[in-house]
C-alpha positions as CSV (number, residue, x, y, z in Angstrom):
1,X,-130.0,82.6,150.1
2,X,-133.4,80.8,149.9
3,X,-134.0,77.3,148.7
4,X,-135.1,78.3,145.2
5,X,-132.0,80.5,144.8
6,X,-129.7,77.7,145.9
7,X,-131.4,75.3,143.5
8,X,-131.1,77.8,140.7
9,X,-127.4,78.3,141.5
10,X,-126.7,74.6,141.3
11,X,-128.2,74.6,137.8
12,X,-126.5,77.7,136.6
13,X,-129.7,79.8,136.6
14,X,-129.2,83.4,137.7
15,X,-131.6,85.0,140.2
16,X,-130.0,88.4,139.8
17,X,-127.8,90.1,137.2
18,X,-125.9,93.3,136.8
19,X,-126.4,95.3,133.6
20,X,-124.0,97.9,135.0
21,X,-121.3,97.7,137.8
22,X,-123.5,99.6,140.3
23,X,-126.9,98.2,139.3
24,X,-128.3,94.8,140.3
25,X,-131.6,93.5,138.9
26,X,-133.6,90.7,140.6
27,X,-135.0,88.1,138.2
28,X,-138.7,87.4,138.7
29,X,-139.3,84.1,140.6
30,X,-141.7,83.0,137.9
31,X,-138.9,83.3,135.4
32,X,-136.5,81.3,137.6
33,X,-139.0,78.6,138.1
34,X,-139.9,78.4,134.4
35,X,-136.3,78.1,133.3
36,X,-135.6,75.4,135.9
37,X,-138.6,73.4,134.6
38,X,-137.0,73.6,131.1
39,X,-133.9,72.0,132.7
40,X,-136.0,69.1,134.0
41,X,-136.3,70.4,137.6
42,X,-139.7,70.4,139.3
43,X,-140.0,73.5,141.4
44,X,-143.8,74.0,141.5
45,X,-144.0,73.7,145.3
46,X,-141.7,74.4,148.2
47,X,-141.5,70.7,148.9
48,X,-140.5,69.9,145.3
49,X,-137.8,72.6,145.5
50,X,-136.4,71.1,148.8
51,X,-136.5,67.6,147.4
52,X,-134.6,68.6,144.2
53,X,-132.1,70.6,146.2
54,X,-131.4,67.7,148.5
55,X,-131.0,65.3,145.5
56,X,-128.7,67.7,143.7
57,X,-126.5,68.3,146.7
58,X,-126.3,64.5,147.4
59,X,-125.3,63.8,143.8
60,X,-122.6,66.5,144.0
61,X,-121.2,65.0,147.2
62,X,-121.2,61.5,145.8
63,X,-119.3,62.3,142.6
64,X,-115.6,61.5,142.6
65,X,-115.0,63.9,139.7
66,X,-117.0,66.8,138.1
67,X,-118.7,65.9,134.8
68,X,-116.1,67.9,132.7
69,X,-112.4,68.6,133.2
70,X,-110.3,70.9,131.1
71,X,-106.5,70.7,130.8
72,X,-104.8,73.5,128.9
73,X,-101.4,73.1,127.4
74,X,-98.7,74.6,129.5
75,X,-100.7,74.3,132.7
76,X,-100.8,71.9,135.6
77,X,-103.4,69.0,135.6
78,X,-106.9,69.9,136.7
79,X,-106.9,70.3,140.5
80,X,-109.6,67.6,140.8
81,X,-107.2,65.0,139.3
82,X,-104.4,66.1,141.6
83,X,-106.7,65.8,144.6
84,X,-107.6,62.1,143.9
85,X,-106.2,59.7,146.6
86,X,-102.8,58.2,146.1
87,X,-103.0,54.9,144.2
88,X,-106.1,55.9,142.2
89,X,-106.1,54.2,138.8
90,X,-107.1,56.4,135.9
91,X,-108.1,54.9,132.5
92,X,-108.5,57.0,129.4
93,X,-110.9,56.1,126.6
94,X,-112.2,57.7,123.5
95,X,-110.7,60.1,120.9
96,X,-107.6,59.2,119.0
97,X,-104.5,61.3,119.4
98,X,-103.8,64.2,117.1
99,X,-101.4,63.2,114.3
100,X,-97.7,63.3,115.1
101,X,-95.3,66.1,115.5
102,X,-95.2,69.0,118.0
103,X,-98.4,70.4,116.4
104,X,-100.3,67.3,117.4
105,X,-99.1,67.0,121.0
106,X,-100.8,67.8,124.3
107,X,-99.5,70.0,127.1
108,X,-96.0,68.6,127.3
109,X,-93.5,67.0,124.9
110,X,-93.9,63.7,126.6
111,X,-97.3,63.0,125.2
112,X,-99.1,59.7,125.8
113,X,-99.5,58.0,122.4
114,X,-102.3,55.7,123.3
115,X,-105.5,57.2,124.7
116,X,-106.6,53.8,126.0
117,X,-105.4,52.0,129.0
118,X,-104.1,53.1,132.4
119,X,-102.7,56.6,132.8
120,X,-100.0,57.1,135.5
121,X,-100.3,60.5,137.1
122,X,-96.7,60.3,138.3
123,X,-95.2,59.5,134.9
124,X,-95.2,63.0,133.6
125,X,-97.0,61.9,130.5
126,X,-100.2,63.8,129.6
127,X,-102.9,62.9,127.1
128,X,-102.8,64.2,123.6
129,X,-105.0,67.1,122.5
130,X,-108.6,65.9,122.2
131,X,-111.7,64.9,124.1
132,X,-111.4,61.8,126.3
133,X,-113.4,59.8,128.7
134,X,-111.6,59.5,132.0
135,X,-112.5,56.7,134.4
136,X,-111.0,56.8,137.9
137,X,-111.0,54.1,140.6
138,X,-109.7,54.8,144.1
139,X,-107.9,52.2,146.3
140,X,-111.0,52.2,148.4
141,X,-113.2,51.1,145.5
142,X,-114.9,54.4,144.7
143,X,-115.3,55.0,140.9
144,X,-116.0,58.1,138.9
145,X,-115.9,59.3,135.3
146,X,-115.5,62.6,133.5
147,X,-115.1,64.1,130.1
148,X,-111.5,65.4,129.8
149,X,-110.8,68.1,127.3
150,X,-107.1,68.6,126.5
151,X,-106.6,71.7,124.5
152,X,-103.8,73.9,123.2
153,X,-103.0,77.0,125.2
154,X,-104.3,79.4,122.6
155,X,-106.1,79.5,119.3
156,X,-104.0,80.0,116.2
157,X,-102.7,83.5,115.8
158,X,-101.4,85.6,113.0
159,X,-97.9,86.5,111.7
160,X,-98.7,90.2,111.8
161,X,-101.4,92.6,110.9
162,X,-103.7,91.7,108.1
163,X,-106.4,93.9,106.4
164,X,-109.4,92.7,104.5
165,X,-113.0,93.4,103.5
166,X,-116.3,92.5,105.1
167,X,-119.4,91.8,102.9
168,X,-122.8,90.3,102.9
169,X,-122.4,87.8,100.1
170,X,-126.0,87.9,98.8
171,X,-125.6,91.7,98.2
172,X,-122.6,91.3,95.8
173,X,-123.9,90.4,92.4
174,X,-121.6,89.9,89.4
175,X,-122.5,89.8,85.7
176,X,-122.8,86.0,86.2
177,X,-125.1,86.0,89.2
178,X,-128.6,84.6,89.2
179,X,-130.2,87.5,91.1
180,X,-127.9,87.4,94.3
181,X,-124.3,87.0,95.1
182,X,-122.9,83.4,95.0
183,X,-119.9,81.4,95.8
184,X,-118.3,82.1,92.4
185,X,-118.6,85.8,93.2
186,X,-117.0,85.2,96.6
187,X,-114.0,83.5,94.9
188,X,-113.8,86.4,92.4
189,X,-113.9,89.0,95.2
190,X,-111.1,87.2,97.0
191,X,-109.0,87.1,93.9
192,X,-109.4,90.8,93.3
193,X,-109.0,91.9,96.9
194,X,-106.0,89.7,97.4
195,X,-104.1,90.4,94.2
196,X,-105.0,94.1,93.6
197,X,-105.0,95.3,97.2
198,X,-103.0,92.8,99.3
199,X,-106.1,91.9,101.4
200,X,-105.6,89.1,103.8
201,X,-109.2,88.0,104.3
202,X,-112.8,88.4,103.2
203,X,-115.4,88.1,106.0
204,X,-118.9,87.0,104.9
205,X,-122.3,86.7,106.6
206,X,-123.4,83.3,107.8
207,X,-124.0,80.9,104.9
208,X,-126.0,78.4,106.9
209,X,-128.9,76.5,105.5
210,X,-132.1,78.6,105.7
211,X,-135.6,77.6,106.6
212,X,-137.7,77.3,103.4
213,X,-140.9,79.3,103.5
214,X,-143.2,81.6,101.6
215,X,-141.3,83.9,101.8
216,X,-138.1,82.5,103.3
217,X,-136.8,84.4,106.3
218,X,-133.9,86.3,104.7
219,X,-132.0,86.7,107.9
220,X,-128.7,84.7,107.8
221,X,-128.8,84.7,111.6
222,X,-131.9,82.5,112.0
223,X,-131.0,79.4,110.0
224,X,-132.4,75.9,110.0
225,X,-128.9,74.5,110.4
226,X,-125.6,75.9,111.4
227,X,-123.8,72.8,110.6
228,X,-124.7,72.6,106.9
229,X,-124.5,75.3,104.2
230,X,-127.3,76.7,102.0
231,X,-127.2,75.5,98.3
232,X,-128.8,78.8,97.2
233,X,-125.2,80.1,97.2
234,X,-124.1,77.7,94.5
235,X,-122.7,78.9,91.2
236,X,-124.7,76.6,88.9
237,X,-122.3,76.8,86.0
238,X,-119.4,75.7,88.2
239,X,-121.0,72.3,89.0
240,X,-118.9,69.8,87.1
241,X,-121.9,68.0,85.7
242,X,-123.1,71.2,84.0
243,X,-121.1,70.6,80.8
244,X,-122.3,67.0,80.5
245,X,-126.0,67.6,81.1
246,X,-128.0,66.4,78.1
247,X,-130.6,69.1,78.5
248,X,-128.5,72.2,77.7
249,X,-131.5,74.0,76.2
250,X,-133.3,73.9,79.5
251,X,-130.2,75.0,81.4
252,X,-129.8,77.9,79.1
253,X,-133.4,78.9,79.6
254,X,-133.0,78.9,83.3
255,X,-129.7,80.8,83.1
256,X,-131.6,83.4,81.0
257,X,-134.2,83.7,83.7
258,X,-131.5,84.1,86.3
259,X,-130.0,86.9,84.2
260,X,-133.4,88.6,84.2
261,X,-133.5,88.4,88.0
262,X,-130.1,90.0,88.0
263,X,-131.2,92.8,85.7
264,X,-134.3,93.5,87.9
265,X,-132.0,94.0,90.9
266,X,-129.3,96.0,89.2
267,X,-131.3,98.0,86.7
268,X,-134.9,98.2,87.9
269,X,-134.6,98.7,91.7
270,X,-135.9,95.3,92.7
271,X,-135.0,93.8,96.0
272,X,-133.0,90.6,96.1
273,X,-135.6,87.8,96.0
274,X,-134.0,84.7,97.5
275,X,-137.0,82.5,96.8
276,X,-137.1,83.4,93.1
277,X,-133.3,82.7,92.9
278,X,-133.7,79.3,94.6
279,X,-136.6,78.3,92.4
280,X,-134.5,78.7,89.3
281,X,-131.4,77.1,90.8
282,X,-133.4,74.2,92.1
283,X,-134.7,73.4,88.7
284,X,-131.2,73.5,87.2
285,X,-129.8,71.4,90.0
286,X,-132.5,68.7,89.4
287,X,-131.3,68.5,85.8
288,X,-127.7,68.2,87.0
289,X,-128.5,65.6,89.7
290,X,-129.9,63.4,86.9
291,X,-126.7,63.7,85.0
292,X,-124.2,60.8,85.5
293,X,-121.3,61.6,87.8
294,X,-117.8,60.2,87.0
295,X,-116.8,57.2,89.2
296,X,-114.3,59.5,91.0
297,X,-117.0,62.1,91.9
298,X,-119.4,59.4,92.9
299,X,-116.8,57.9,95.2
300,X,-116.1,61.4,96.7
301,X,-119.8,62.0,97.2
302,X,-120.3,58.6,99.0
303,X,-117.3,59.3,101.2
304,X,-118.7,62.7,102.1
305,X,-122.0,61.2,103.1
306,X,-120.3,58.6,105.2
307,X,-118.2,61.2,107.0
308,X,-121.2,63.4,107.8
309,X,-123.2,60.5,109.0
310,X,-126.6,60.7,110.7
311,X,-126.6,64.5,111.1
312,X,-126.5,64.9,107.3
313,X,-129.2,62.2,106.9
314,X,-131.5,64.1,109.3
315,X,-130.8,67.4,107.6
316,X,-131.5,66.0,104.2
317,X,-134.6,64.3,105.3
318,X,-135.9,67.5,106.9
319,X,-135.2,69.4,103.7
320,X,-137.0,66.8,101.6
321,X,-139.9,66.9,104.0
322,X,-140.2,70.7,103.7
323,X,-139.5,71.1,100.0
324,X,-139.6,67.7,98.3
325,X,-136.9,66.3,96.1
326,X,-135.8,63.2,98.0
327,X,-133.3,62.8,100.8
328,X,-130.4,61.8,98.5
329,X,-130.9,64.9,96.4
330,X,-130.5,67.1,99.4
331,X,-127.4,65.2,100.6
332,X,-125.9,65.9,97.1
333,X,-126.7,69.6,97.4
334,X,-124.8,69.9,100.7
335,X,-121.9,68.1,99.1
336,X,-121.8,70.5,96.1
337,X,-122.0,73.5,98.4
338,X,-119.3,72.2,100.6
339,X,-117.0,71.8,97.5
340,X,-117.7,75.3,96.2
341,X,-117.0,76.8,99.7
342,X,-113.7,75.0,99.8
343,X,-113.0,76.2,96.2
344,X,-113.6,79.8,97.4
345,X,-111.1,79.3,100.2
346,X,-108.5,77.9,97.8
347,X,-109.0,80.9,95.5
348,X,-108.4,83.2,98.4
349,X,-105.2,81.5,99.4
350,X,-104.0,81.3,95.8
351,X,-104.5,85.1,95.6
352,X,-102.0,85.5,98.4
353,X,-104.4,85.8,101.3
354,X,-102.8,84.6,104.5
355,X,-106.2,84.0,106.1
356,X,-108.8,83.7,103.3
357,X,-112.5,83.5,103.9
358,X,-113.7,84.3,107.4
359,X,-117.0,82.6,108.0
360,X,-119.6,83.7,110.5
361,X,-121.2,81.3,113.0
362,X,-124.7,82.4,114.0
363,X,-125.7,82.2,117.7
364,X,-128.5,79.7,117.2
365,X,-131.1,78.1,114.9
366,X,-134.8,78.4,114.0
367,X,-136.9,76.5,116.6
368,X,-138.2,74.2,113.9
369,X,-135.0,73.9,111.9
370,X,-133.2,70.6,111.1
371,X,-130.6,71.1,113.8
372,X,-133.3,70.7,116.4
373,X,-133.9,67.1,115.3
374,X,-132.1,64.1,116.7
375,X,-131.1,63.8,120.3
376,X,-133.1,66.3,122.5
377,X,-130.4,68.9,123.1
378,X,-132.5,72.0,122.8
379,X,-134.6,73.5,125.5
380,X,-138.3,74.0,124.6
381,X,-140.6,76.7,125.8
382,X,-137.8,79.3,126.0
383,X,-135.8,81.4,123.5
384,X,-132.6,83.3,123.5
385,X,-132.3,87.0,123.5
386,X,-130.7,89.9,125.4
387,X,-131.7,91.9,128.4
388,X,-132.6,95.6,128.2
389,X,-129.7,97.9,127.6
390,X,-128.9,101.5,126.3
391,X,-129.7,100.5,122.7
392,X,-132.8,98.3,123.3
393,X,-134.8,99.5,126.3
394,X,-137.2,96.5,126.1
395,X,-134.6,93.9,125.6
396,X,-134.5,91.5,122.6
397,X,-136.0,88.1,121.8
398,X,-134.2,86.4,118.9
399,X,-136.6,83.5,118.8
400,X,-133.8,80.9,118.9
401,X,-134.0,77.8,121.2
402,X,-130.9,77.4,123.4
403,X,-128.8,74.2,123.9
404,X,-129.4,72.7,127.3
405,X,-126.1,73.0,129.1
406,X,-126.6,69.8,131.0
407,X,-127.3,67.7,127.9
408,X,-124.5,69.3,126.0
409,X,-122.0,68.4,128.7
410,X,-123.4,64.9,128.8
411,X,-122.5,64.4,125.2
412,X,-118.9,65.5,125.7
413,X,-119.8,68.6,123.7
414,X,-120.0,66.4,120.5
415,X,-122.7,68.6,118.8
416,X,-120.5,71.7,119.3
417,X,-117.4,69.9,118.1
418,X,-119.3,68.6,115.0
419,X,-120.6,72.0,114.3
420,X,-117.1,73.6,114.4
421,X,-115.5,70.9,112.4
422,X,-118.2,71.3,109.7
423,X,-117.5,75.0,109.3
424,X,-113.7,74.7,109.6
425,X,-113.7,72.4,106.6
426,X,-113.7,75.5,104.4
427,X,-113.0,78.5,106.7
428,X,-109.7,80.4,106.8
429,X,-111.0,81.9,110.1
430,X,-114.2,81.8,112.1
431,X,-116.2,84.7,113.5
432,X,-118.4,83.7,116.5
433,X,-121.6,85.8,116.7
434,X,-122.4,86.8,120.3
435,X,-119.3,84.9,121.6
436,X,-120.4,85.6,125.1
437,X,-122.9,82.8,124.5
438,X,-120.1,80.3,125.2
439,X,-120.4,81.4,128.8
440,X,-124.0,82.3,129.3
441,X,-127.2,83.0,127.4
442,X,-130.3,85.1,128.2
443,X,-133.2,82.7,128.3
444,X,-136.7,84.1,127.9
445,X,-139.7,81.9,129.0
446,X,-142.4,81.5,126.4
447,X,-145.0,84.3,126.7
448,X,-142.7,86.5,128.8
449,X,-141.3,89.9,127.6
450,X,-137.5,89.9,126.9
451,X,-136.9,92.0,130.1
452,X,-138.2,89.1,132.2
453,X,-135.6,86.6,131.1
454,X,-132.5,85.4,133.0
455,X,-129.0,84.3,132.3
456,X,-128.3,80.6,132.2
457,X,-124.6,79.6,132.5
458,X,-122.7,77.1,130.4
459,X,-119.3,75.6,131.2
460,X,-117.5,78.5,129.5
461,X,-114.1,77.0,130.0
462,X,-115.1,73.7,128.4
463,X,-116.8,75.5,125.5
464,X,-113.8,77.7,125.0
465,X,-111.4,74.7,125.1
466,X,-113.5,72.9,122.4
467,X,-113.3,76.0,120.3
468,X,-109.6,76.4,120.7
469,X,-109.0,72.7,120.1
470,X,-111.0,72.6,116.8
471,X,-109.4,75.9,115.6
472,X,-106.0,74.4,116.3
473,X,-106.8,71.4,114.2
474,X,-108.0,73.6,111.4
475,X,-105.1,76.0,111.8
476,X,-107.7,78.8,111.7
477,X,-107.9,82.0,113.8
478,X,-111.1,82.8,115.7
479,X,-112.8,86.2,116.1
480,X,-115.4,86.7,118.8
481,X,-118.2,89.3,118.3
482,X,-118.1,90.8,121.8
483,X,-120.0,94.0,121.3
484,X,-122.3,95.3,124.0
485,X,-122.3,94.4,127.7
486,X,-119.7,91.7,128.3
487,X,-118.5,90.4,131.7
488,X,-114.8,91.4,132.3
489,X,-114.0,87.8,133.1
490,X,-115.3,86.7,129.7
491,X,-113.1,89.2,127.7
492,X,-110.1,88.1,129.8
493,X,-110.7,84.4,129.2
494,X,-111.1,84.9,125.5
495,X,-108.0,87.1,125.2
496,X,-106.0,84.6,127.2
497,X,-106.9,81.8,124.8
498,X,-106.2,83.8,121.7
499,X,-109.7,84.5,120.6
500,X,-109.8,88.0,119.0
501,X,-112.4,90.5,119.9
502,X,-114.4,92.9,117.7
503,X,-113.9,96.7,118.0
504,X,-116.1,99.1,116.1
505,X,-114.8,102.6,115.9
506,X,-117.9,104.5,117.0
507,X,-118.1,102.5,120.2
508,X,-114.5,102.7,121.3
509,X,-114.5,105.4,123.9
510,X,-113.0,106.0,127.3
511,X,-116.2,104.7,129.1
512,X,-114.4,104.7,132.5
513,X,-113.4,108.3,132.1
514,X,-114.7,111.2,130.0
515,X,-116.4,109.1,127.4
516,X,-114.4,110.7,124.6
517,X,-113.1,108.7,121.6
518,X,-110.4,106.3,122.6
519,X,-106.9,107.3,121.4
520,X,-105.6,104.8,118.8
521,X,-102.7,103.7,121.0
522,X,-105.2,102.7,123.8
523,X,-107.1,100.2,121.6
524,X,-106.6,96.5,122.3
525,X,-104.4,94.7,119.9
526,X,-106.2,91.3,119.8
527,X,-109.2,92.4,117.8
528,X,-110.7,92.8,114.4
529,X,-111.2,96.6,114.1
530,X,-113.7,98.1,111.7
531,X,-115.7,101.3,111.2
532,X,-119.1,99.8,111.1
533,X,-121.1,96.5,110.8
534,X,-124.2,95.2,109.0
535,X,-126.4,96.3,111.9
536,X,-125.1,99.9,111.8
537,X,-125.2,102.7,109.2
538,X,-122.5,102.7,106.6
539,X,-119.8,105.3,107.3
540,X,-121.1,107.8,104.7
541,X,-124.5,107.7,106.2
542,X,-123.1,108.2,109.7
543,X,-121.0,111.2,108.6
544,X,-124.0,112.8,106.9
545,X,-126.5,112.0,109.6
546,X,-128.7,110.1,107.1
547,X,-129.3,107.2,109.6
548,X,-131.1,109.6,112.0
549,X,-133.5,110.6,109.2
550,X,-134.1,107.0,108.3
551,X,-134.9,105.9,111.8
552,X,-137.1,109.0,112.3
553,X,-139.1,108.1,109.1
554,X,-139.6,104.5,110.5
555,X,-140.6,105.7,114.0
556,X,-137.6,104.1,115.7
557,X,-136.3,107.1,117.6
558,X,-136.8,107.2,121.4
559,X,-136.4,111.0,121.7
560,X,-137.3,114.0,119.5
561,X,-135.6,114.0,116.2
562,X,-134.0,117.4,116.8
563,X,-132.3,116.1,119.9
564,X,-131.2,112.9,118.1
565,X,-129.7,115.0,115.2
566,X,-127.9,117.3,117.6
567,X,-126.4,114.4,119.6
568,X,-125.4,112.6,116.5
569,X,-123.8,115.6,114.9
570,X,-121.9,116.4,118.1
571,X,-120.6,112.8,118.2
572,X,-119.5,112.9,114.6
573,X,-117.8,116.3,115.1
574,X,-115.8,114.9,118.0
575,X,-114.5,112.1,115.9
576,X,-113.6,114.4,113.0
577,X,-111.7,116.6,115.5
578,X,-109.8,113.6,116.6
579,X,-108.9,112.7,113.1
580,X,-107.8,116.2,112.2
581,X,-105.7,116.3,115.4
582,X,-103.9,113.3,114.1
583,X,-103.2,115.1,110.8
584,X,-105.7,113.1,108.8
585,X,-107.6,114.8,106.0
586,X,-111.3,114.9,106.6
587,X,-112.3,117.5,103.9
588,X,-115.1,115.8,101.9
589,X,-116.9,112.6,102.4
590,X,-114.4,110.3,100.6
591,X,-111.5,111.8,102.5
592,X,-113.3,111.5,105.8
593,X,-114.1,107.8,105.2
594,X,-110.4,107.2,104.3
595,X,-109.4,109.1,107.5
596,X,-111.6,106.9,109.7
597,X,-109.9,103.8,108.3
598,X,-106.6,105.5,108.6
599,X,-107.3,105.9,112.3
600,X,-108.0,102.2,112.6
601,X,-104.6,101.5,111.0
602,X,-103.0,103.6,113.8
603,X,-104.4,101.3,116.4
604,X,-102.5,98.0,117.3
605,X,-105.4,95.9,116.0
606,X,-104.2,92.7,114.4
607,X,-107.0,92.7,111.8
608,X,-108.6,95.7,110.1
609,X,-111.7,95.2,108.1
610,X,-113.2,97.5,105.5
611,X,-117.0,97.3,105.3
612,X,-117.4,96.9,101.5
613,X,-120.3,99.4,101.2
614,X,-117.9,102.0,102.7
615,X,-115.7,101.5,99.7
616,X,-118.3,102.8,97.3
617,X,-120.3,105.3,99.4
618,X,-123.4,103.1,100.0
619,X,-125.6,104.8,102.6
620,X,-128.1,102.0,103.4
621,X,-127.6,99.6,106.3
622,X,-128.0,96.0,105.4
623,X,-130.1,95.4,108.5
624,X,-132.0,97.8,110.7
625,X,-132.6,96.3,114.1
626,X,-136.1,96.8,115.4
627,X,-137.7,96.5,112.0
628,X,-139.3,93.7,110.0
629,X,-141.5,94.7,107.1
630,X,-140.8,98.4,107.5
631,X,-137.3,98.0,106.0
632,X,-135.8,95.6,103.4
633,X,-133.4,93.9,105.8
634,X,-130.9,91.4,104.2
635,X,-132.3,92.1,100.6
636,X,-130.3,95.1,99.4
637,X,-127.6,94.9,96.7
638,X,-124.3,96.8,97.1
639,X,-124.9,100.4,95.7
640,X,-122.9,103.6,95.1
641,X,-123.5,106.9,96.9
642,X,-126.5,107.7,94.7
643,X,-128.1,104.3,95.5
644,X,-127.4,102.8,92.1
645,X,-126.6,99.0,92.5
646,X,-123.1,98.0,91.5
647,X,-121.8,94.7,90.2
648,X,-118.6,93.1,91.3
649,X,-117.0,94.1,88.1
650,X,-118.1,97.8,88.7
651,X,-116.7,97.6,92.2
652,X,-113.4,96.4,90.9
653,X,-113.3,99.3,88.5
654,X,-114.5,101.9,90.9
655,X,-112.0,104.8,91.5
656,X,-113.5,105.4,94.9
657,X,-113.2,101.8,96.0
658,X,-109.7,101.4,94.7
659,X,-108.6,104.6,96.3
660,X,-109.8,103.5,99.8
661,X,-108.4,100.0,99.5
662,X,-105.1,101.2,98.2
663,X,-104.9,103.7,101.1
664,X,-105.7,100.9,103.6
665,X,-103.0,98.7,102.0
666,X,-100.4,101.4,102.2
667,X,-101.4,102.2,105.8
668,X,-101.3,98.6,106.8
669,X,-97.8,98.1,105.4
670,X,-96.5,95.6,103.0
671,X,-97.4,92.0,103.6
672,X,-94.6,90.1,105.1
673,X,-95.8,86.6,104.5
674,X,-95.2,85.0,101.1
675,X,-98.3,84.4,98.9
676,X,-100.2,81.4,100.0
677,X,-98.7,81.3,103.5
678,X,-100.9,81.0,106.6
679,X,-100.0,82.9,109.8
680,X,-99.2,80.4,112.5
């Protein structure tokens, strides 16, 4: 191994990678050097490389302890602690213990109650769950410190199988929406799905704060902030000050304009216009902000601001700088949105859902978003993406700046902890987009094609421990989106710690054998199973081959359309043969869709999700990867098989939707948990 490769390895920068078990790709040296520079390492000359290498190796040899240690419940102490010389004094500082009871204890029943003071390794006592600063001093006078993460053995699980629905919230308009789905609609959907069909969860797209623009980027996966939600989702009439606002005439006029936006989408074929919706809601919210709050609500607002601290201040100031309105106005908007998100979760639980709302955590943020302010945690001059694969021959550049792993570790992972705590305030469960990013991310230097990136490693065990710790505190399950190429060690680590995977029917095949559809009994149990996702064609389109025609019209095919049609038809026919072999009825589109979900219910998957467009025969994907202006990504309302937009009320009355969801409920079996209970 040459000096540059050794230096790269010390900083977690890959010089080769394996897209397949028998294929090794060498990373260009220019990429390795560019990424190292983003980590603060000068490698412009051989002398600089040797100097940094010597310094890094000296620092590693001098350290008494590594920067971060993880102690899992039910396991032995970290080997590095056990290897310290006899007589070493260890002092713990930092986070308070979890509140009492067995649920709040660390790896053994004899949990240390005080995180401060001296810790005796021989006492049998272990620290409580949390993140602590550990300081060690050997009898010989050497000292060292480390971040110690003490985490439960596994993330919260479930009490049995649950089924639910998956939806892009903006697409689900009700008769009360102002041109796009809102948090009132989310609560109403949860009430209907829970009470009428025994659903245990509703999974939504990321509801993170967007980047204002002209027009605003509609993608929910490129937000300005992952920590704070977007007030465009507010139900204006549900803001408590609405009834007391002295300017009811102006509010009524704005509501009328919102109704017109709704009619344009539902009746006139217009796309969802997020900017137009926000312009109306902003005007209404300015009127409500000027309305006096009760002393109780004012105290609650001030308490929220104090709890969220400097991060909320930065976000609000950033929003004010981009769109005006004053910092306090934008703090207030976050508070309102947080409250309505919590109300949607309460509605879901009151409808008997054991999980409730499953929120989605995007993999990153816009390079100029509010999350990039504050301490310099993000790398500049690089972006996150994916290497070439069978689906994207050129690779992908998502335009998202990555966290620097060294600076993240130096904070004791506080930004990641704060992010998770923010979302878990109102989440019944959490989906982690591109969960492999806990372990490594594909960094692409500025100006380089995606194929010329490289993997940069993070402390995956530490990141996973933080995730499990915060999920435990929230009592919320975690689902990892682990589609595509995933290192076997990553899937094993996630499964061991109770993080569910994601299994999509069309991709579940015997890849190590004949490539045929995987039998239901061979599926993994620890997953959310579904027929499709927002990036794939709805099931009706897949069955009819409509997605091939769509991609052909947009010039997205990589082979002649006749070959694509033939391959796709053969793939669909194989699946229909499997379904018929199991005795499932596939005669007709609706029956075939029900059969595919019936197949999912024969797998051991702990969660089964129905893509809501499948319930009504919608044929249009919500997002078509590889397109920008050519396709209306993230702007389509839910529609029936003829492309007619449907309201939430029409969905609830749809014979087709009720037939599918009733069949799923019957196939899933009766719910065993009492209404309002959470699986533990």
